[in-house]
Biopython code that builds the backbone (N, CA, C, O; Angstrom):
import numpy as np
from Bio.PDB.StructureBuilder import StructureBuilder

atoms = [
    (1, "MET", "N", (132.851, -21.649, 45.604)),
    (1, "MET", "CA", (131.486, -20.502, 45.355)),
    (1, "MET", "C", (131.778, -19.715, 46.956)),
    (1, "MET", "O", (132.053, -20.258, 48.026)),
    (2, "MET", "N", (131.628, -18.502, 46.694)),
    (2, "MET", "CA", (131.483, -16.973, 47.461)),
    (2, "MET", "C", (130.844, -17.555, 48.390)),
    (2, "MET", "O", (130.337, -18.651, 48.149)),
    (3, "ARG", "N", (130.697, -16.872, 49.864)),
    (3, "ARG", "CA", (130.190, -16.957, 51.243)),
    (3, "ARG", "C", (128.432, -16.325, 50.603)),
    (3, "ARG", "O", (127.391, -16.903, 50.915)),
    (4, "SER", "N", (128.480, -14.996, 49.644)),
    (4, "SER", "CA", (127.624, -14.913, 49.439)),
    (4, "SER", "C", (126.667, -15.564, 48.475)),
    (4, "SER", "O", (125.439, -15.618, 48.534)),
    (5, "GLU", "N", (127.390, -15.986, 47.692)),
    (5, "GLU", "CA", (126.383, -16.643, 46.897)),
    (5, "GLU", "C", (126.652, -18.612, 47.396)),
    (5, "GLU", "O", (126.537, -19.624, 46.704)),
    (6, "VAL", "N", (126.953, -18.465, 48.559)),
    (6, "VAL", "CA", (125.936, -19.548, 49.479)),
    (6, "VAL", "C", (124.918, -18.817, 50.317)),
    (6, "VAL", "O", (124.009, -19.544, 50.717)),
    (7, "LEU", "N", (124.881, -18.074, 50.528)),
    (7, "LEU", "CA", (123.629, -17.437, 51.695)),
    (7, "LEU", "C", (123.035, -16.941, 50.375)),
    (7, "LEU", "O", (121.889, -16.860, 50.816)),
    (8, "GLU", "N", (122.966, -16.726, 49.681)),
    (8, "GLU", "CA", (122.007, -15.962, 48.080)),
    (8, "GLU", "C", (121.403, -17.607, 47.774)),
    (8, "GLU", "O", (120.199, -17.613, 48.029)),
    (9, "THR", "N", (121.688, -18.417, 47.499)),
    (9, "THR", "CA", (121.356, -19.487, 46.897)),
    (9, "THR", "C", (120.194, -20.545, 48.226)),
    (9, "THR", "O", (119.137, -21.177, 48.227)),
    (10, "ALA", "N", (121.293, -20.144, 49.170)),
    (10, "ALA", "CA", (119.870, -21.064, 50.428)),
    (10, "ALA", "C", (118.665, -19.643, 50.507)),
    (10, "ALA", "O", (117.493, -19.974, 50.688)),
    (11, "ALA", "N", (118.946, -18.254, 50.384)),
    (11, "ALA", "CA", (118.054, -17.880, 50.553)),
    (11, "ALA", "C", (116.877, -18.332, 49.607)),
    (11, "ALA", "O", (115.701, -18.522, 49.916)),
    (12, "ARG", "N", (117.613, -18.483, 48.115)),
    (12, "ARG", "CA", (116.680, -19.068, 46.834)),
    (12, "ARG", "C", (115.895, -20.193, 47.436)),
    (12, "ARG", "O", (114.724, -19.841, 47.575)),
    (13, "TYR", "N", (116.085, -21.265, 47.794)),
    (13, "TYR", "CA", (115.931, -22.576, 48.112)),
    (13, "TYR", "C", (114.618, -22.448, 48.737)),
    (13, "TYR", "O", (113.527, -22.823, 48.307)),
    (14, "VAL", "N", (115.012, -21.649, 50.197)),
    (14, "VAL", "CA", (114.351, -21.506, 51.301)),
    (14, "VAL", "C", (113.070, -21.126, 51.060)),
    (14, "VAL", "O", (112.134, -21.609, 51.698)),
    (15, "THR", "N", (112.896, -20.138, 50.024)),
    (15, "THR", "CA", (111.974, -19.269, 49.795)),
    (15, "THR", "C", (111.108, -19.382, 48.365)),
    (15, "THR", "O", (109.978, -18.995, 48.069)),
    (16, "ALA", "N", (112.154, -20.090, 47.608)),
    (16, "ALA", "CA", (110.967, -20.189, 46.578)),
    (16, "ALA", "C", (111.443, -21.419, 45.965)),
    (16, "ALA", "O", (110.585, -22.285, 46.134)),
    (17, "ASP", "N", (112.641, -21.947, 45.201)),
    (17, "ASP", "CA", (112.792, -22.997, 44.749)),
    (17, "ASP", "C", (112.238, -23.659, 44.835)),
    (17, "ASP", "O", (111.344, -23.946, 44.039)),
    (18, "ARG", "N", (112.585, -24.376, 46.133)),
    (18, "ARG", "CA", (111.923, -26.463, 46.816)),
    (18, "ARG", "C", (110.609, -25.794, 47.800)),
    (18, "ARG", "O", (110.073, -26.641, 48.516)),
    (19, "GLN", "N", (110.203, -24.776, 47.875)),
    (19, "GLN", "CA", (109.216, -24.348, 48.348)),
    (19, "GLN", "C", (108.248, -25.036, 47.331)),
    (19, "GLN", "O", (107.547, -25.985, 47.682)),
    (20, "ALA", "N", (108.227, -24.566, 46.147)),
    (20, "ALA", "CA", (107.116, -24.807, 45.078)),
    (20, "ALA", "C", (107.012, -26.135, 44.705)),
    (20, "ALA", "O", (105.969, -26.458, 44.137)),
    (21, "THR", "N", (108.059, -27.177, 44.940)),
    (21, "THR", "CA", (108.111, -28.281, 44.664)),
    (21, "THR", "C", (107.833, -28.706, 46.011)),
    (21, "THR", "O", (106.766, -29.316, 45.955)),
    (22, "HIS", "N", (108.256, -28.687, 47.180)),
    (22, "HIS", "CA", (108.319, -29.383, 48.269)),
    (22, "HIS", "C", (107.215, -28.922, 49.292)),
    (22, "HIS", "O", (106.817, -29.642, 50.207)),
    (23, "GLY", "N", (106.741, -27.590, 49.031)),
    (23, "GLY", "CA", (105.813, -26.843, 49.625)),
    (23, "GLY", "C", (106.138, -26.150, 50.906)),
    (23, "GLY", "O", (107.348, -25.927, 50.943)),
    (24, "ARG", "N", (105.379, -25.632, 52.203)),
    (24, "ARG", "CA", (106.385, -24.731, 53.020)),
    (24, "ARG", "C", (107.092, -25.732, 53.748)),
    (24, "ARG", "O", (106.794, -26.910, 53.945)),
    (25, "PRO", "N", (108.172, -25.003, 54.148)),
    (25, "PRO", "CA", (109.073, -25.862, 55.106)),
    (25, "PRO", "C", (108.881, -26.108, 56.508)),
    (25, "PRO", "O", (109.347, -27.010, 57.203)),
    (26, "GLU", "N", (108.081, -25.112, 56.824)),
    (26, "GLU", "CA", (107.304, -25.098, 58.466)),
    (26, "GLU", "C", (106.887, -26.452, 58.394)),
    (26, "GLU", "O", (107.305, -27.279, 59.205)),
    (27, "ASP", "N", (105.832, -26.838, 57.181)),
    (27, "ASP", "CA", (105.180, -28.010, 57.404)),
    (27, "ASP", "C", (105.598, -29.195, 57.434)),
    (27, "ASP", "O", (105.337, -30.189, 58.112)),
    (28, "THR", "N", (106.663, -28.822, 56.145)),
    (28, "THR", "CA", (107.636, -30.366, 56.146)),
    (28, "THR", "C", (108.356, -30.488, 57.649)),
    (28, "THR", "O", (108.209, -31.635, 58.071)),
    (29, "PHE", "N", (108.939, -29.810, 58.386)),
    (29, "PHE", "CA", (109.597, -30.107, 59.547)),
    (29, "PHE", "C", (108.569, -30.440, 60.617)),
    (29, "PHE", "O", (108.735, -31.433, 61.326)),
    (30, "ARG", "N", (107.502, -29.639, 60.760)),
    (30, "ARG", "CA", (106.078, -30.249, 61.521)),
    (30, "ARG", "C", (106.249, -31.971, 61.434)),
    (30, "ARG", "O", (106.502, -32.683, 62.405)),
    (31, "ALA", "N", (106.005, -32.542, 59.738)),
    (31, "ALA", "CA", (105.595, -33.622, 59.701)),
    (31, "ALA", "C", (107.118, -34.237, 59.788)),
    (31, "ALA", "O", (106.785, -35.015, 60.682)),
    (32, "ILE", "N", (108.323, -34.496, 59.629)),
    (32, "ILE", "CA", (109.392, -34.655, 60.030)),
    (32, "ILE", "C", (109.226, -34.912, 61.491)),
    (32, "ILE", "O", (108.788, -36.024, 61.783)),
    (33, "ALA", "N", (109.585, -33.815, 62.773)),
    (33, "ALA", "CA", (109.213, -33.983, 63.816)),
    (33, "ALA", "C", (108.331, -34.953, 64.383)),
    (33, "ALA", "O", (108.739, -35.788, 65.190)),
    (34, "MET", "N", (106.991, -34.879, 63.954)),
    (34, "MET", "CA", (106.205, -35.765, 64.210)),
    (34, "MET", "C", (106.306, -37.365, 64.306)),
    (34, "MET", "O", (105.732, -38.111, 65.099)),
    (35, "LEU", "N", (107.226, -37.685, 63.242)),
    (35, "LEU", "CA", (107.725, -38.631, 62.457)),
    (35, "LEU", "C", (108.246, -39.317, 63.567)),
    (35, "LEU", "O", (107.852, -40.293, 64.205)),
    (36, "TRP", "N", (109.480, -38.385, 63.668)),
    (36, "TRP", "CA", (110.540, -38.526, 64.541)),
    (36, "TRP", "C", (110.261, -39.021, 66.090)),
    (36, "TRP", "O", (110.815, -39.926, 66.714)),
    (37, "GLU", "N", (109.119, -38.038, 66.534)),
    (37, "GLU", "CA", (108.914, -38.241, 67.635)),
    (37, "GLU", "C", (108.332, -39.622, 67.831)),
    (37, "GLU", "O", (108.928, -40.310, 68.660)),
    (38, "ALA", "N", (107.134, -40.245, 67.145)),
    (38, "ALA", "CA", (106.681, -41.161, 67.503)),
    (38, "ALA", "C", (107.783, -42.641, 67.329)),
    (38, "ALA", "O", (107.613, -43.623, 68.051)),
    (39, "TYR", "N", (108.992, -42.576, 66.169)),
    (39, "TYR", "CA", (109.954, -43.088, 66.399)),
    (39, "TYR", "C", (110.802, -43.505, 67.448)),
    (39, "TYR", "O", (111.100, -44.655, 67.771)),
    (40, "LEU", "N", (111.190, -42.321, 67.990)),
    (40, "LEU", "CA", (112.232, -42.447, 68.967)),
    (40, "LEU", "C", (111.491, -42.265, 70.578)),
    (40, "LEU", "O", (112.123, -42.540, 71.598)),
    (41, "GLY", "N", (110.163, -41.797, 70.597)),
    (41, "GLY", "CA", (109.871, -41.639, 71.867)),
    (41, "GLY", "C", (110.396, -40.362, 72.241)),
    (41, "GLY", "O", (110.342, -40.422, 73.470)),
    (42, "VAL", "N", (110.738, -39.554, 72.027)),
    (42, "VAL", "CA", (110.984, -38.556, 72.676)),
    (42, "VAL", "C", (110.637, -37.089, 71.604)),
    (42, "VAL", "O", (110.619, -37.064, 70.373)),
    (43, "SER", "N", (110.380, -35.917, 72.606)),
    (43, "SER", "CA", (109.733, -34.469, 72.142)),
    (43, "SER", "C", (110.944, -34.149, 71.379)),
    (43, "SER", "O", (112.114, -34.197, 71.757)),
    (44, "VAL", "N", (110.280, -33.688, 69.811)),
    (44, "VAL", "CA", (111.046, -33.398, 68.885)),
    (44, "VAL", "C", (110.454, -32.340, 68.159)),
    (44, "VAL", "O", (109.416, -32.641, 67.569)),
    (45, "THR", "N", (110.939, -30.934, 68.033)),
    (45, "THR", "CA", (111.197, -29.746, 67.761)),
    (45, "THR", "C", (110.854, -29.502, 66.155)),
    (45, "THR", "O", (110.968, -30.523, 65.477)),
    (46, "GLU", "N", (110.455, -28.318, 65.455)),
    (46, "GLU", "CA", (110.540, -27.945, 64.163)),
    (46, "GLU", "C", (112.066, -27.771, 63.990)),
    (46, "GLU", "O", (112.836, -28.164, 63.114)),
    (47, "SER", "N", (112.303, -26.819, 65.479)),
    (47, "SER", "CA", (113.813, -26.672, 65.333)),
    (47, "SER", "C", (114.770, -27.418, 65.684)),
    (47, "SER", "O", (115.920, -27.035, 65.468)),
    (48, "ASP", "N", (114.551, -28.528, 66.243)),
    (48, "ASP", "CA", (115.394, -29.513, 66.459)),
    (48, "ASP", "C", (115.991, -30.217, 64.840)),
    (48, "ASP", "O", (117.157, -30.344, 64.463)),
    (49, "VAL", "N", (114.541, -30.630, 64.032)),
    (49, "VAL", "CA", (114.752, -30.866, 62.878)),
    (49, "VAL", "C", (115.945, -30.385, 62.089)),
    (49, "VAL", "O", (116.830, -31.083, 61.595)),
    (50, "CYS", "N", (115.792, -28.807, 62.047)),
    (50, "CYS", "CA", (116.356, -27.929, 61.213)),
    (50, "CYS", "C", (118.133, -28.262, 61.867)),
    (50, "CYS", "O", (119.037, -28.458, 61.055)),
    (51, "ASN", "N", (118.423, -28.282, 63.501)),
    (51, "ASN", "CA", (119.609, -28.631, 63.772)),
    (51, "ASN", "C", (120.368, -29.866, 63.113)),
    (51, "ASN", "O", (121.521, -30.034, 62.716)),
    (52, "LEU", "N", (119.141, -30.716, 63.173)),
    (52, "LEU", "CA", (119.433, -32.434, 62.709)),
    (52, "LEU", "C", (119.805, -33.021, 61.900)),
    (52, "LEU", "O", (120.411, -34.092, 61.857)),
    (53, "MET", "N", (119.097, -31.637, 60.413)),
    (53, "MET", "CA", (119.643, -31.672, 59.351)),
    (53, "MET", "C", (120.807, -31.254, 58.992)),
    (53, "MET", "O", (121.561, -31.809, 58.193)),
    (54, "VAL", "N", (121.076, -29.770, 59.865)),
    (54, "VAL", "CA", (122.457, -29.415, 59.490)),
    (54, "VAL", "C", (123.633, -30.591, 60.170)),
    (54, "VAL", "O", (124.723, -30.666, 59.602)),
    (55, "LEU", "N", (123.415, -31.309, 61.148)),
    (55, "LEU", "CA", (124.662, -32.533, 61.628)),
    (55, "LEU", "C", (124.259, -33.829, 60.545)),
    (55, "LEU", "O", (124.787, -34.940, 60.602)),
    (56, "LEU", "N", (123.237, -33.433, 59.584)),
    (56, "LEU", "CA", (123.422, -34.780, 58.983)),
    (56, "LEU", "C", (124.308, -33.886, 57.271)),
    (56, "LEU", "O", (124.997, -34.607, 56.548)),
    (57, "LYS", "N", (124.146, -32.633, 56.975)),
    (57, "LYS", "CA", (124.708, -32.101, 56.012)),
    (57, "LYS", "C", (126.371, -31.847, 56.689)),
    (57, "LYS", "O", (127.367, -31.928, 55.971)),
    (58, "VAL", "N", (126.413, -31.648, 57.640)),
    (58, "VAL", "CA", (128.116, -31.405, 58.054)),
    (58, "VAL", "C", (128.851, -33.106, 57.807)),
    (58, "VAL", "O", (130.006, -33.210, 57.394)),
    (59, "ALA", "N", (128.216, -34.014, 58.042)),
    (59, "ALA", "CA", (128.472, -35.211, 57.891)),
    (59, "ALA", "C", (128.500, -35.937, 56.424)),
    (59, "ALA", "O", (128.919, -37.067, 56.173)),
    (60, "ARG", "N", (128.124, -35.296, 55.823)),
    (60, "ARG", "CA", (127.746, -35.673, 54.657)),
    (60, "ARG", "C", (129.061, -34.574, 53.709)),
    (60, "ARG", "O", (129.408, -34.801, 52.550)),
    (61, "SER", "N", (129.585, -33.435, 54.566)),
    (61, "SER", "CA", (130.503, -32.348, 53.956)),
    (61, "SER", "C", (131.991, -32.828, 54.179)),
    (61, "SER", "O", (133.038, -32.433, 53.667)),
    (62, "GLN", "N", (131.717, -33.896, 55.194)),
    (62, "GLN", "CA", (133.459, -34.424, 55.583)),
    (62, "GLN", "C", (133.400, -35.273, 54.768)),
    (62, "GLN", "O", (134.543, -35.295, 54.312)),
    (63, "GLN", "N", (132.654, -36.236, 54.104)),
    (63, "GLN", "CA", (132.724, -36.864, 53.222)),
    (63, "GLN", "C", (133.480, -36.663, 51.698)),
    (63, "GLN", "O", (134.292, -37.224, 50.963)),
    (64, "ASN", "N", (132.753, -35.642, 51.759)),
    (64, "ASN", "CA", (133.155, -34.455, 50.318)),
    (64, "ASN", "C", (133.081, -33.365, 50.904)),
    (64, "ASN", "O", (132.069, -33.045, 51.528)),
    (65, "PRO", "N", (134.137, -32.606, 50.808)),
    (65, "PRO", "CA", (134.222, -31.167, 51.454)),
    (65, "PRO", "C", (134.128, -30.377, 50.080)),
    (65, "PRO", "O", (134.065, -29.150, 50.143)),
    (66, "ALA", "N", (134.118, -30.873, 49.104)),
    (66, "ALA", "CA", (134.178, -30.038, 48.042)),
    (66, "ALA", "C", (132.529, -29.950, 47.218)),
    (66, "ALA", "O", (132.172, -29.082, 46.422)),
    (67, "HIS", "N", (131.865, -30.934, 47.627)),
    (67, "HIS", "CA", (130.573, -30.538, 47.477)),
    (67, "HIS", "C", (129.577, -29.455, 48.061)),
    (67, "HIS", "O", (128.780, -29.630, 48.983)),
    (68, "MET", "N", (129.756, -28.486, 47.448)),
    (68, "MET", "CA", (128.812, -26.842, 47.952)),
    (68, "MET", "C", (128.001, -27.023, 48.531)),
    (68, "MET", "O", (127.959, -26.492, 49.641)),
    (69, "ASP", "N", (126.625, -28.104, 47.962)),
    (69, "ASP", "CA", (125.008, -28.512, 48.085)),
    (69, "ASP", "C", (125.056, -28.438, 49.464)),
    (69, "ASP", "O", (124.208, -27.885, 50.164)),
    (70, "ASN", "N", (126.090, -29.019, 49.863)),
    (70, "ASN", "CA", (126.434, -29.433, 51.765)),
    (70, "ASN", "C", (126.285, -28.251, 52.569)),
    (70, "ASN", "O", (125.623, -28.138, 53.601)),
    (71, "PHE", "N", (127.216, -27.080, 51.771)),
    (71, "PHE", "CA", (126.882, -25.795, 52.900)),
    (71, "PHE", "C", (125.824, -24.925, 51.998)),
    (71, "PHE", "O", (125.579, -23.875, 52.592)),
    (72, "VAL", "N", (125.509, -24.968, 51.444)),
    (72, "VAL", "CA", (124.063, -24.191, 50.901)),
    (72, "VAL", "C", (123.051, -24.720, 51.556)),
    (72, "VAL", "O", (122.216, -23.895, 51.927)),
    (73, "ASP", "N", (122.832, -25.898, 51.841)),
    (73, "ASP", "CA", (121.760, -26.718, 52.870)),
    (73, "ASP", "C", (122.020, -26.326, 54.084)),
    (73, "ASP", "O", (121.169, -25.549, 54.517)),
    (74, "MET", "N", (122.955, -26.591, 54.865)),
    (74, "MET", "CA", (123.457, -25.729, 56.207)),
    (74, "MET", "C", (122.820, -24.404, 56.278)),
    (74, "MET", "O", (122.177, -24.020, 57.255)),
    (75, "ALA", "N", (123.029, -23.690, 55.162)),
    (75, "ALA", "CA", (122.687, -22.715, 55.621)),
    (75, "ALA", "C", (121.037, -22.374, 55.370)),
    (75, "ALA", "O", (120.479, -21.507, 56.043)),
    (76, "GLY", "N", (120.632, -22.815, 54.781)),
    (76, "GLY", "CA", (119.016, -23.004, 54.579)),
    (76, "GLY", "C", (118.505, -23.004, 56.248)),
    (76, "GLY", "O", (118.193, -22.140, 57.067)),
    (77, "TYR", "N", (118.635, -24.739, 56.224)),
    (77, "TYR", "CA", (118.504, -25.192, 57.491)),
    (77, "TYR", "C", (118.677, -24.573, 58.965)),
    (77, "TYR", "O", (118.001, -24.662, 59.990)),
    (78, "ALA", "N", (120.027, -23.821, 58.594)),
    (78, "ALA", "CA", (119.888, -23.110, 59.735)),
    (78, "ALA", "C", (118.936, -21.959, 59.920)),
    (78, "ALA", "O", (118.303, -21.872, 60.972)),
    (79, "ALA", "N", (118.768, -20.881, 58.757)),
    (79, "ALA", "CA", (117.842, -19.920, 58.553)),
    (79, "ALA", "C", (116.450, -20.529, 59.222)),
    (79, "ALA", "O", (115.874, -20.394, 60.301)),
    (80, "CYS", "N", (116.296, -21.030, 58.399)),
    (80, "CYS", "CA", (114.582, -22.191, 59.355)),
    (80, "CYS", "C", (114.555, -22.234, 60.237)),
    (80, "CYS", "O", (113.578, -21.801, 60.848)),
    (81, "GLY", "N", (115.718, -22.841, 60.923)),
    (81, "GLY", "CA", (115.501, -23.158, 61.914)),
    (81, "GLY", "C", (115.892, -21.885, 63.224)),
    (81, "GLY", "O", (115.480, -22.060, 64.370)),
    (82, "ALA", "N", (116.483, -20.998, 62.954)),
    (82, "ALA", "CA", (116.179, -19.457, 63.803)),
    (82, "ALA", "C", (114.941, -19.411, 63.647)),
    (82, "ALA", "O", (114.224, -19.539, 64.640)),
    (83, "GLU", "N", (114.309, -19.196, 62.223)),
    (83, "GLU", "CA", (113.065, -18.284, 62.235)),
    (83, "GLU", "C", (112.090, -19.441, 63.200)),
    (83, "GLU", "O", (111.394, -18.863, 64.034)),
    (84, "LEU", "N", (111.978, -20.728, 63.192)),
    (84, "LEU", "CA", (111.348, -21.655, 63.972)),
    (84, "LEU", "C", (111.877, -21.985, 65.174)),
    (84, "LEU", "O", (111.535, -23.118, 65.513)),
    (85, "ALA", "N", (112.567, -21.441, 65.934)),
    (85, "ALA", "CA", (113.280, -21.274, 67.415)),
    (85, "ALA", "C", (112.396, -19.952, 67.819)),
    (85, "ALA", "O", (111.835, -19.854, 68.910)),
    (86, "LYS", "N", (112.362, -19.274, 67.128)),
    (86, "LYS", "CA", (111.867, -17.640, 67.661)),
    (86, "LYS", "C", (109.956, -17.618, 67.774)),
    (86, "LYS", "O", (109.240, -16.974, 68.541)),
    (87, "GLU", "N", (109.623, -18.502, 66.782)),
    (87, "GLU", "CA", (108.170, -19.094, 67.052)),
    (87, "GLU", "C", (107.905, -20.066, 68.248)),
    (87, "GLU", "O", (106.921, -20.058, 68.987)),
    (88, "GLU", "N", (108.602, -20.607, 68.273)),
    (88, "GLU", "CA", (108.485, -22.141, 69.642)),
    (88, "GLU", "C", (108.771, -21.399, 71.174)),
    (88, "GLU", "O", (108.591, -22.010, 72.228)),
    (89, "ARG", "N", (109.213, -20.078, 71.112)),
    (89, "ARG", "CA", (109.479, -19.971, 72.163)),
    (89, "ARG", "C", (108.565, -18.969, 72.979)),
    (89, "ARG", "O", (108.779, -18.773, 74.176)),
]
sb = StructureBuilder()
sb.init_structure("model")
sb.init_model(0)
sb.init_chain("A")
sb.init_seg("    ")
for serial, (resi, resn, name, xyz) in enumerate(atoms, 1):
    if name == "N":
        sb.init_residue(resn, " ", resi, " ")
    sb.init_atom(name, np.array(xyz, "f"), 0.0, 1.0, " ", f" {name:<3s}", serial, name[0])
structure = sb.get_structure()
């Protein structure tokens, strides 16, 4: 998979494909942040969730570097995280 394909696929996932199934990413990241805050006892922002999900995908890509979905998801989480970080400032 070429880099442009990774980015195009990630863009499709975070703007349409998965949004139709799972709702707005922002809402999901807020819900995850609230659950993690309660569980960990620390403050967690929506952009923190994106960063931590990227790290999850990094760990998975170490186990199976040929599985391109991990890289697509990293790009998608990074894009969402960048947008959310801007809003959080």
